[in-house]
C-alpha positions in Angstrom: 13.3 -6.5 -13.5 9.6 -7.4 -13.7 6.7 -5.9 -15.6 3.5 -5.9 -13.6 -0.1 -4.6 -13.9 -0.4 -3.9 -10.2 -4.2 -3.5 -10.5 -4.2 -7.3 -11.2 -4.3 -8.8 -7.7 -3.7 -12.3 -8.9 -0.6 -11.3 -11.0 0.7 -9.3 -8.0 0.3 -12.3 -5.7 2.1 -14.5 -8.3 5.0 -12.1 -8.4 5.2 -11.9 -4.6 5.4 -15.7 -4.5 7.8 -16.0 -7.4 10.2 -13.5 -5.9 9.7 -14.9 -2.3 9.2 -11.3 -1.1 8.7 -10.7 2.6 7.7 -7.0 2.2 6.3 -5.0 -0.7 7.1 -1.3 -0.8 4.5 0.3 -3.0 5.7 3.5 -4.6 3.2 3.4 -7.4 0.3 5.7 -8.0 -2.2 6.0 -5.1 -4.7 4.3 -7.4 -2.8 1.0 -6.9 -2.9 0.8 -3.1 -5.9 -1.4 -2.6 -5.0 -4.0 -5.2 -1.4 -4.2 -3.9 -2.5 -4.3 -0.3 -5.0 -7.1 -1.1 -2.2 -9.1 -2.7 0.0 -8.6 0.4 -2.7 -9.6 2.8 -3.5 -12.7 0.7 0.1 -13.8 0.5 1.0 -12.9 4.1 3.7 -10.3 3.4 4.3 -6.9 4.9 3.1 -3.8 3.1 4.2 -0.2 2.9 2.8 2.5 0.7 3.7 6.2 0.1 0.3 7.6 -0.5 -3.2 7.3 0.7 -5.4 5.3 -1.7 -7.6 7.2 -4.1 -10.3 5.9 -6.4 -9.9 7.3 -10.0 -13.5 8.5 -10.0 -13.3 10.1 -6.6 -10.2 12.1 -6.7 -10.3 14.8 -4.0 -13.2 13.2 -2.2 -14.3 14.5 1.2 -11.8 14.0 4.0 -11.0 12.0 6.0 -10.1 10.0 2.9 -7.4 8.1 4.8 -10.1 6.2 6.6 -12.0 5.2 3.5 -9.9 2.5 2.1 -6.7 0.9 3.5 -7.5 1.6 7.1 -10.7 -0.5 6.8 -8.4 -3.6 6.6 -6.8 -3.0 10.0 -8.5 -5.9 11.8 -7.8 -8.3 8.9 -4.1 -7.3 9.0 -4.1 -7.8 12.8 -5.8 -11.2 12.6 -3.3 -12.4 10.0 -0.3 -10.7 11.8 0.6 -8.6 8.7 2.4 -5.3 9.1 0.9 -2.6 6.9 2.4 0.8 7.1 0.2 3.2 5.2 0.7 6.6 3.7 4.4 7.2 4.7 4.6 9.6 1.7 7.2 11.5 0.0 5.5 14.8 0.8 5.2 15.5 3.6 6.7 12.1 4.7 10.3 12.5 3.5 10.2 16.2 4.3 9.3 15.4 7.9 12.1 12.8 8.1 14.6 15.4 6.8 13.3 17.9 9.3 13.9 15.4 12.2 17.5 15.2 11.1 18.0 18.9 10.8 
């Protein structure tokens, strides 16, 4: 197990390199998404998160919030051939997956 301040991009990059990770599955708070995504882009690893990023000072900002943060890095991910799957969520994400199996 590792302890990590995921807001610290350099520390996150160091852990990705140390563990030789090929994918990071971010199940932390939505406030962490941008720093973890940046670390993944900078180290060339795939990224998946379960929530759309929120800034602590802008919680419940005007929609469409999903286009305000992570999605702005689409071209950079394409250029660097990095898979980034955003906002797969637990709710409604997992609920939708369960419904598909019902």
